C-alpha positions, 0 to 999 in steps of 0.5 A: 491718231492722237487721244487726249484725256483729262489725265493719262496715267502711264503707271510706270510714271506719274499721271500727266494732266491734260495728257495725250497718247499717239497711236499708230498701227496698234502701238503707242508712239508717244506719251505726253501732254496734249500741248506738246504732242498735238500737231496740225492735221492730227486726228484727235479723239478727245475723251473729255474729263476721264483718265486714260490708263493701261488695260488691266491684266488679270493674272489668274482666271478660270473662264470656263467656270464662269457659269458656276457663279453662286452654285457652291456656298462657302464650304466647311473645308477646301476638300469639300469645295473640291468634291463639289466642283468635281460633281458639277463638272461631271454634269457639264458638257462641251457646250456648257463649258464653251458658253461659260468661257464666252460669258466670262470673257465678256465680263472681263472685257466689260470690266476693263481687262485687256489681257488674261492669264487663263487656266484652261481645263477644256483645251479642246475648246480653244481653237473654236473660241479663241476668237470669241473675244478681243482680249489678249489670251495667255492660256495655260493648259491644265495638266493632271496626273493623279493616278498617272492614267496617261503617259506624260509625253502624251499629255504634253503632246496634246497640250502643244497641239492645242496651243499650236491650233489656237495660235493659228486662229488668233494672233492674240493667243499665247500658250503656257502650261499649268500643272494643276497643283503639287497634289494633282500632278506627278513629279515626272509631269512637273519636271517635264512641264518645266523643261518644255520651255513655256511659262508655267502656272501652278496652284500652290500652298492654297489650303491648310489641307495641302500644307498638312499633306506635304509638311506632315503627310497627314490630314483630309487631303492626304487621306482622300488622295491616298484612297484614290490611288495617288503615290504619297511618297512625296509627302512629309517634311517639306512645305508645298513651296519647299517641294517646288524648290526641291524640284527646281521649279521656282523661277521667274517663269513660274506663276505661283497661284494663291500661296495662302499658307507660307512660312518665312523660309517659303517667302525667302525662297519665292523672293530669291527665285524670282517666282511670281505670286498671284493673289485672288482676294475674293476667293481668299475671302470666300474660303476664309484662309489665313491672312495673306502675307502681302507685306512680307512678300513685298518686303522679300521683293516678290512680284505679287499680282492680283487675279480673279480666280473663278466665280466658283469660289466667290461669295454670291448666289443672290441677284445680281450674281458676282462677276469677273471684275478686277476692280472688285478684287482691288477693293477687296485687297485694299479692304483687307490690307491697310498698308496697301495703297491704291497706286500699288494695287493698280500696279498689281493689275497692270505692270506687275502681271505683265512682268509675270507673263514676260510682257512688261515691255509691251503690256501693262503700262503706257509707254513708247513701243507698248501695245495700245491696250487702254481703258478710260475710267472716271476719276483722276486720282488713284483713290478715285480710279480704284472705286471704278465699277466699270470702265467707260471705254476699252481699247485693244490694239488701237481699236475701241472694242467696248464702250458704255459712253461712246 
């Protein structure tokens, strides 16, 4: 099949006017102008006056929290938000989480996401619902060990079982591990997860409370966790990123989520290690964190990506409720960072998160040998593309799986 569009935007190279992409067996075979690629006898899918670009890659999401949209007003502190979401989770059961997950996946597909890095707090759902979406799923199994109630070996064994079972029902599923955060996992668990061989994601340097806890062994989070039985001997003297470095966890296999509170040494360490940083602009705005240091991270050659986080931390509550829309995240980032260009913002939701997942050769761009995961959007320039509300059509593995116009 040959797909023709007014423009083809490979992301890794300039847009191609009157472009075309040849697809076979779910893979891209050729990219070029329609004039150069068209041959007698071709089956041609002419998309008309649209731009064809890679499907979006959401670098961080919590699908199972989708239905929490608007339930938590912007809190006075990050610790207040933690206690609020713990209360909500205490009232939910399996069906609540499963319904929320499926709703979130539908929202992502509707907004052009073809691959998601999802942090999964309820992994027992995955074998049942991994096939409930066409999206390519990189599921990072959340690991917690605040009071070490379960042996580390048992936690990792269970995570491996859920990964194996889920991969057996969906060939678009890949598993990873997500030690939730430094404050919610033990050193033993962190080291064991790092040696397991999977890609890792971890929430780090997310709040000023976390920063005070690790740098100075003080503050509301330190006091709260100490009261709840956490061993606090790892606190004091190092930043959260410094603690990750001490544990030898910084690497190109690690996706560091948020990184809202960094000093210059943290940024240098992230850059030198190849650690990927995931920024969630709307969540950052919801909490009112200190300005995200995008310019310094970029200057340090850190691979910065954009994710949606969850709808439990996005402003909303009216009608319509907020949705998991990666184009909305792009616009929030552009509004917040004047030096950010639309071209770079597009890379932060395509090729850069593909690189963070170790999939830059087959996801996040239109090139020979890549997966045929594509979206059709209105507009032809990067400025027009980032204004997109929803794509006109979404393709995964060479098949159209969602459309508003076809």
